[in-house]
C-alpha positions as CSV (number, residue, x, y, z in Angstrom):
1,X,-165.6,4.1,37.6
2,X,-167.0,2.9,34.0
3,X,-170.8,1.8,33.7
4,X,-171.9,-1.3,31.2
5,X,-175.0,-3.4,30.5
6,X,-175.3,-6.5,30.3
7,X,-177.3,-8.8,28.4
8,X,-178.6,-12.6,29.0
9,X,-181.4,-11.9,26.5
10,X,-184.6,-13.0,29.4
11,X,-187.4,-13.9,27.9
12,X,-190.1,-15.2,30.2
13,X,-193.4,-17.3,28.6
14,X,-195.5,-17.0,27.1
15,X,-194.1,-16.5,23.5
16,X,-195.1,-15.1,20.5
17,X,-194.1,-15.9,17.2
18,X,-191.9,-12.5,16.9
19,X,-190.7,-12.6,20.9
20,X,-187.0,-13.0,20.3
21,X,-186.6,-11.1,17.3
22,X,-188.2,-8.6,19.2
23,X,-186.2,-8.9,22.2
24,X,-183.0,-8.9,20.0
25,X,-184.1,-5.8,18.2
26,X,-184.9,-3.6,21.4
27,X,-181.4,-5.0,23.2
28,X,-180.0,-3.3,20.0
29,X,-181.5,-0.4,20.2
30,X,-180.7,0.1,24.0
31,X,-176.9,-0.4,23.6
32,X,-177.3,2.5,20.7
33,X,-178.9,4.6,23.6
34,X,-176.2,3.7,25.9
35,X,-173.3,4.6,23.4
36,X,-175.2,7.8,22.2
37,X,-175.5,8.4,26.7
38,X,-171.7,7.9,27.2
39,X,-172.1,4.3,28.9
40,X,-169.0,2.4,28.8
41,X,-169.2,-1.3,27.8
42,X,-172.3,-3.6,26.4
43,X,-171.9,-7.5,27.7
44,X,-173.1,-10.2,26.1
45,X,-173.5,-13.7,27.6
46,X,-173.1,-17.1,26.5
47,X,-175.6,-19.8,27.5
48,X,-177.3,-22.7,25.8
49,X,-180.9,-24.4,26.4
50,X,-181.4,-22.1,29.2
51,X,-185.2,-21.3,27.9
52,X,-186.7,-18.1,29.7
53,X,-183.1,-17.4,31.6
54,X,-181.1,-16.8,28.9
55,X,-181.8,-16.8,24.9
56,X,-178.1,-15.7,24.2
57,X,-176.5,-18.5,22.1
58,X,-174.6,-16.7,19.9
59,X,-173.3,-13.8,21.3
60,X,-170.9,-13.1,19.2
61,X,-173.6,-12.5,16.1
62,X,-174.9,-10.1,18.6
63,X,-172.2,-7.9,19.4
64,X,-171.0,-7.8,15.3
65,X,-174.8,-6.5,15.3
66,X,-174.0,-3.8,18.1
67,X,-170.7,-3.0,16.6
68,X,-171.9,-1.6,13.4
69,X,-175.1,0.3,15.4
70,X,-172.1,2.1,17.8
71,X,-169.3,4.3,17.7
72,X,-167.7,4.3,21.2
73,X,-169.4,1.9,23.7
74,X,-166.9,-1.4,24.4
75,X,-168.3,-4.5,23.2
76,X,-167.6,-7.5,25.8
77,X,-168.4,-11.1,25.9
78,X,-169.4,-11.9,29.1
79,X,-168.2,-14.7,28.5
80,X,-167.3,-17.3,26.0
81,X,-167.6,-20.9,27.3
82,X,-164.0,-22.3,26.6
83,X,-164.5,-26.2,27.1
84,X,-163.6,-27.2,23.3
85,X,-166.5,-29.4,23.0
86,X,-168.4,-26.1,23.0
87,X,-166.1,-23.5,21.2
88,X,-162.7,-24.6,19.5
89,X,-160.2,-22.4,20.7
90,X,-159.3,-21.6,17.0
91,X,-162.8,-20.5,15.8
92,X,-163.1,-18.6,19.1
93,X,-159.8,-17.1,18.2
94,X,-161.2,-16.4,14.8
95,X,-164.3,-14.7,15.7
96,X,-163.2,-12.5,18.5
97,X,-160.4,-11.2,15.8
98,X,-162.8,-10.6,13.4
99,X,-165.2,-9.0,15.5
100,X,-162.4,-6.3,17.1
101,X,-161.5,-5.1,13.9
102,X,-165.1,-4.3,12.5
103,X,-165.4,-2.3,15.8
104,X,-162.3,-0.5,15.6
105,X,-160.7,-2.2,18.7
106,X,-163.4,-2.0,21.1
107,X,-163.9,-5.6,22.1
108,X,-163.2,-7.1,25.7
109,X,-162.9,-10.8,25.6
110,X,-164.5,-12.9,29.2
111,X,-164.2,-16.6,29.6
112,X,-165.3,-19.0,32.3
113,X,-165.8,-22.7,31.7
114,X,-169.7,-23.0,31.9
115,X,-171.7,-24.3,35.3
116,X,-175.0,-25.3,34.7
117,X,-175.5,-29.4,34.4
118,X,-177.8,-28.5,31.4
119,X,-175.1,-27.2,28.9
120,X,-172.4,-28.9,30.3
121,X,-174.1,-32.3,29.7
122,X,-175.2,-31.4,26.1
123,X,-171.7,-30.5,24.9
124,X,-169.9,-33.5,27.1
125,X,-167.7,-31.3,29.2
126,X,-166.7,-33.3,32.1
127,X,-167.6,-31.0,35.5
128,X,-164.3,-32.3,37.0
129,X,-162.1,-30.9,34.2
130,X,-164.0,-28.1,33.0
131,X,-161.3,-25.8,35.0
132,X,-158.3,-27.4,33.7
133,X,-160.1,-27.3,30.1
134,X,-161.1,-23.5,30.4
135,X,-157.2,-22.9,31.3
136,X,-155.7,-24.6,28.5
137,X,-157.9,-23.6,25.9
138,X,-157.3,-19.6,26.9
139,X,-153.8,-20.0,26.3
140,X,-154.5,-21.4,22.6
141,X,-156.7,-18.9,22.1
142,X,-154.0,-15.9,23.3
143,X,-151.3,-17.9,21.7
144,X,-153.2,-18.2,17.9
145,X,-154.1,-14.5,18.7
146,X,-150.3,-13.2,19.0
147,X,-147.8,-15.7,17.5
148,X,-147.3,-15.5,13.9
149,X,-147.2,-18.1,13.1
150,X,-148.5,-20.4,15.5
151,X,-146.5,-23.1,16.5
152,X,-148.8,-25.9,17.5
153,X,-150.2,-27.3,20.5
154,X,-150.4,-31.1,21.7
155,X,-152.4,-31.0,25.0
156,X,-154.6,-32.8,27.2
157,X,-157.7,-31.5,25.5
158,X,-156.8,-29.8,22.7
159,X,-154.7,-30.5,20.0
160,X,-154.1,-28.0,16.7
161,X,-150.8,-28.4,14.3
162,X,-148.8,-25.1,13.3
163,X,-150.8,-22.9,11.6
164,X,-151.4,-18.7,10.9
165,X,-154.6,-17.5,12.3
166,X,-156.3,-15.2,10.2
167,X,-157.5,-12.0,10.8
168,X,-155.4,-10.8,13.8
169,X,-156.9,-8.4,16.1
170,X,-156.8,-4.9,16.3
171,X,-156.1,-4.7,19.5
172,X,-152.7,-5.9,20.2
173,X,-151.5,-7.8,21.5
174,X,-154.8,-9.1,21.7
175,X,-158.3,-8.1,23.3
176,X,-158.5,-7.2,27.4
177,X,-159.0,-10.6,29.1
178,X,-161.6,-11.1,31.9
179,X,-163.0,-14.2,33.8
180,X,-166.3,-14.7,35.5
181,X,-165.8,-14.7,39.1
182,X,-168.6,-16.1,41.4
183,X,-166.8,-16.5,44.6
184,X,-163.4,-15.4,46.2
185,X,-161.9,-17.9,44.8
186,X,-162.5,-17.3,41.6
187,X,-161.6,-13.9,42.3
188,X,-158.0,-14.8,43.8
189,X,-157.6,-17.2,40.2
190,X,-158.4,-14.2,37.8
191,X,-155.7,-12.5,39.9
192,X,-153.0,-14.6,39.6
193,X,-153.7,-15.2,35.8
194,X,-153.6,-11.6,35.4
195,X,-157.2,-11.7,34.3
196,X,-160.2,-8.6,35.0
197,X,-162.7,-10.1,37.6
198,X,-165.9,-10.2,36.4
199,X,-167.6,-10.7,39.8
200,X,-171.5,-11.7,38.8
201,X,-172.7,-11.9,42.3
202,X,-174.8,-9.4,43.6
203,X,-172.4,-8.3,46.4
204,X,-172.7,-5.1,48.3
205,X,-169.9,-2.2,48.4
206,X,-169.1,-3.8,51.9
207,X,-168.6,-7.2,50.4
208,X,-166.8,-5.8,47.3
209,X,-164.2,-3.9,48.9
210,X,-163.1,-7.7,50.9
211,X,-163.2,-8.8,47.3
212,X,-161.4,-5.8,45.6
213,X,-158.7,-5.8,48.3
214,X,-157.9,-9.5,47.6
215,X,-157.7,-9.2,44.0
216,X,-155.6,-6.1,43.6
217,X,-152.9,-7.8,46.9
218,X,-153.0,-10.7,44.3
219,X,-152.1,-8.4,41.2
220,X,-149.7,-6.4,43.0
221,X,-147.5,-9.5,44.1
222,X,-145.1,-12.3,42.6
223,X,-148.5,-14.7,42.4
224,X,-149.6,-12.7,39.4
225,X,-148.1,-14.5,36.4
226,X,-150.2,-13.9,33.1
227,X,-152.0,-16.5,31.5
228,X,-151.9,-13.5,28.1
229,X,-149.6,-11.2,27.0
230,X,-151.3,-8.4,29.3
231,X,-152.2,-7.6,32.3
232,X,-155.7,-6.4,32.8
233,X,-156.3,-5.1,36.3
234,X,-160.0,-4.6,36.6
235,X,-162.6,-5.7,38.8
236,X,-166.3,-5.3,38.3
237,X,-169.9,-6.1,40.1
238,X,-173.3,-6.7,38.3
239,X,-176.0,-5.1,39.7
240,X,-180.0,-4.8,39.1
241,X,-181.0,-1.5,37.2
242,X,-183.9,0.8,37.0
243,X,-184.0,4.6,37.5
244,X,-186.9,7.2,38.3
245,X,-187.5,9.9,40.1
246,X,-189.9,8.4,42.3
247,X,-188.3,5.3,43.8
248,X,-191.9,3.6,43.9
249,X,-192.1,3.5,40.5
250,X,-188.4,2.2,40.6
251,X,-189.6,-0.9,42.1
252,X,-192.8,-1.3,40.2
253,X,-191.1,-1.5,37.1
254,X,-188.1,-3.4,37.8
255,X,-188.2,-5.7,41.0
256,X,-189.8,-7.9,39.4
257,X,-187.4,-8.8,36.7
258,X,-184.7,-8.7,39.4
259,X,-186.8,-11.5,41.3
260,X,-187.4,-13.3,38.2
261,X,-183.7,-13.4,37.4
262,X,-182.6,-14.6,40.7
263,X,-185.8,-17.4,40.6
264,X,-184.6,-18.6,37.4
265,X,-180.9,-18.7,37.8
266,X,-182.3,-20.7,41.2
267,X,-184.4,-23.1,38.8
268,X,-181.4,-24.1,36.4
269,X,-178.5,-24.0,38.9
270,X,-180.0,-25.2,41.9
271,X,-183.6,-26.4,42.5
272,X,-185.0,-26.9,39.7
273,X,-186.4,-30.1,37.5
274,X,-186.5,-28.9,33.9
275,X,-188.5,-30.2,31.2
276,X,-186.7,-29.1,28.1
277,X,-189.6,-27.2,25.9
278,X,-192.6,-27.8,28.3
279,X,-191.4,-26.3,31.8
280,X,-192.8,-22.6,32.1
281,X,-190.3,-21.1,34.9
282,X,-192.5,-18.0,34.5
283,X,-195.5,-19.6,36.0
284,X,-193.5,-21.1,38.5
285,X,-192.3,-18.3,39.7
286,X,-195.5,-16.9,39.9
287,X,-196.8,-19.9,42.0
288,X,-194.2,-19.8,44.3
289,X,-192.1,-16.2,45.0
290,X,-194.0,-15.8,48.2
291,X,-192.4,-18.9,49.3
292,X,-189.2,-17.5,48.0
293,X,-189.7,-14.1,49.8
294,X,-189.3,-12.8,46.3
295,X,-192.6,-10.2,46.8
296,X,-192.2,-6.5,47.1
297,X,-192.1,-6.3,50.8
298,X,-190.2,-9.6,52.2
299,X,-191.9,-11.3,55.5
300,X,-190.0,-9.9,58.6
301,X,-189.5,-12.5,61.4
302,X,-192.1,-12.6,63.9
303,X,-191.2,-10.0,67.0
304,X,-188.7,-11.6,69.4
305,X,-188.0,-13.9,67.1
306,X,-184.4,-14.6,65.8
307,X,-184.0,-15.8,62.2
308,X,-182.0,-18.9,61.5
309,X,-178.5,-18.4,59.4
310,X,-180.8,-19.5,56.1
311,X,-183.3,-16.6,56.5
312,X,-180.6,-14.3,57.3
313,X,-178.9,-15.2,54.1
314,X,-182.3,-15.7,52.1
315,X,-182.6,-12.3,53.8
316,X,-179.3,-11.3,52.7
317,X,-179.7,-12.0,48.7
318,X,-183.5,-10.9,48.6
319,X,-182.2,-7.2,49.6
320,X,-179.2,-7.6,46.9
321,X,-182.0,-7.7,44.3
322,X,-183.0,-4.5,45.1
323,X,-179.9,-2.4,44.8
324,X,-179.3,-0.6,41.6
325,X,-183.4,0.2,41.6
326,X,-184.2,3.5,43.0
327,X,-183.7,6.9,42.5
328,X,-181.1,8.9,40.8
329,X,-180.1,10.0,44.3
330,X,-180.0,6.6,45.9
331,X,-178.4,5.0,42.8
332,X,-175.6,7.7,43.0
333,X,-175.2,7.1,46.8
334,X,-174.8,3.2,46.0
335,X,-172.2,4.3,43.1
336,X,-170.0,6.3,45.4
337,X,-169.9,3.3,48.0
338,X,-168.6,1.0,45.3
339,X,-166.2,3.5,44.1
340,X,-165.0,4.2,47.5
341,X,-164.4,0.2,48.0
342,X,-162.6,0.4,44.6
343,X,-164.7,-1.1,42.7
344,X,-163.8,-0.2,38.6
345,X,-166.6,-1.0,36.5
346,X,-170.2,-1.5,37.9
347,X,-172.6,-3.6,35.5
348,X,-176.3,-2.8,35.2
349,X,-178.5,-6.2,34.6
350,X,-181.3,-4.0,32.7
351,X,-183.1,-6.5,30.8
352,X,-184.7,-9.0,33.1
353,X,-187.9,-10.9,33.5
354,X,-190.5,-8.6,31.9
355,X,-188.8,-5.3,32.2
356,X,-190.6,-3.1,29.4
357,X,-188.1,-1.6,26.8
358,X,-189.2,2.1,27.0
359,X,-188.9,2.2,30.7
360,X,-185.3,0.4,30.3
361,X,-184.8,3.3,27.7
362,X,-186.2,5.8,30.1
363,X,-184.2,5.0,33.0
364,X,-180.9,5.1,30.9
365,X,-181.9,8.9,30.0
366,X,-182.3,9.7,33.8
367,X,-178.8,7.9,34.8
368,X,-177.1,9.5,31.9
369,X,-178.5,13.3,32.9
370,X,-178.3,12.7,37.0
371,X,-175.7,10.2,37.8
372,X,-173.1,9.6,35.2
373,X,-171.5,13.3,35.1
374,X,-170.2,13.1,38.6
375,X,-167.8,9.7,37.9
376,X,-167.0,10.4,34.7
377,X,-165.6,13.8,36.1
378,X,-163.1,12.2,38.3
379,X,-162.2,9.4,36.0
380,X,-159.0,10.8,34.3
381,X,-157.5,11.8,37.4
382,X,-158.6,8.2,38.9
383,X,-157.0,6.1,36.2
384,X,-154.0,7.8,36.2
385,X,-153.4,7.3,40.0
386,X,-154.5,3.8,39.3
387,X,-152.0,3.7,36.5
388,X,-148.7,5.3,38.9
389,X,-150.0,2.6,41.6
390,X,-149.6,-0.5,39.2
391,X,-147.2,0.4,37.0
392,X,-144.1,-1.4,38.5
393,X,-146.5,-4.6,39.4
394,X,-147.9,-4.8,36.1
395,X,-144.1,-4.3,34.6
396,X,-143.1,-7.1,37.1
397,X,-146.0,-9.5,35.9
398,X,-145.0,-9.1,32.5
399,X,-141.7,-10.9,32.7
400,X,-143.1,-13.5,33.9
401,X,-145.4,-14.2,30.8
402,X,-144.6,-17.2,29.5
403,X,-142.2,-17.0,25.9
404,X,-142.7,-19.9,23.4
405,X,-139.5,-20.4,21.4
406,X,-140.5,-23.3,19.4
407,X,-139.0,-23.2,15.8
408,X,-141.4,-24.4,13.2
409,X,-139.6,-22.8,9.7
410,X,-138.8,-26.5,8.9
411,X,-142.8,-27.1,8.7
412,X,-144.6,-28.2,5.7
413,X,-147.9,-28.8,4.6
414,X,-148.4,-31.1,1.3
415,X,-151.9,-30.7,-0.6
416,X,-152.2,-34.1,-0.7
417,X,-150.3,-35.9,2.4
418,X,-150.7,-33.6,5.1
419,X,-147.6,-32.1,7.0
């Protein structure tokens, strides 16, 4: 079991002049602390124009700053949006390789196609083809990182002539690859492509077991055809987080942030009517939270009344927002259940809503003192067993990797006339 932190850089209104500067500096201090405490990953999302929900539009800059302040923690993109009108594959590969070098080979590369209409429309991304754009772009990025020279690509969404990408990453053939997953179908896609699964749904350990079993069944089958040059067999889940010796204090400090995370996500992806620069999502959250069931004690159905399927779904979602918020004993029990389900990494969403920096740091220190040691103690044996279990399947999957045999040795570029 590994443990990570994920940063959306949430910033509810009202904003002061220095709010964003303080937010980034506090996040970097938290990652420094996590590195000293022995946590394994720091993940940074990429979003654009999603006011209050995510002020994280340049994660490569943020992760580079984290690299300069840390020694051991892995620095992970969760995720880079790969449609070429958002991020050109050559620029993605260049930034990724540079970050890998300056961090000493500590980068993980999570990828996705983007989903909110607010973002897709701004960059001219066609929703109907975004998954195809993601796949083509990821293939090009991995080739750019591994071919000397890159022999060129003429595709549907990307055209690049032969070139030699510089620099190359420290990790060879390339950093571990992941895919954002929010449903069983995308988890299956990740497994078929030999990618780590970044499950961004707040699933229970029981739900996670079903998804993990499906994921590893495909990884170990002939269906696994790596899109990169390696297989990254890993399954992660994301949870809210706040740890305190007193459960009520943990809820006081962390539940509002988890509730706002859920509300603001719904605002941008499902229910909201957003006015750029004007909408106040935090105030809307305050006005509507009771109707949405986002309160400290959710309303229970009347005695003898059978809840509707919609009400059951809402209660399940509200319950999920409390996981990861509690005492060390409660969190330890929860992690054991995810470990038993086969989950490889738990990623804590610590910086949500108006969660306070000092409370986050206190929680991390308590977690590292009273929860982390049990799982770190048995990690080496678990890693060895997993490697042995998957060795034959991974070796077989690598034989299915497509090998590029194009010869561009006679390709010459003229300074004046081009190729």
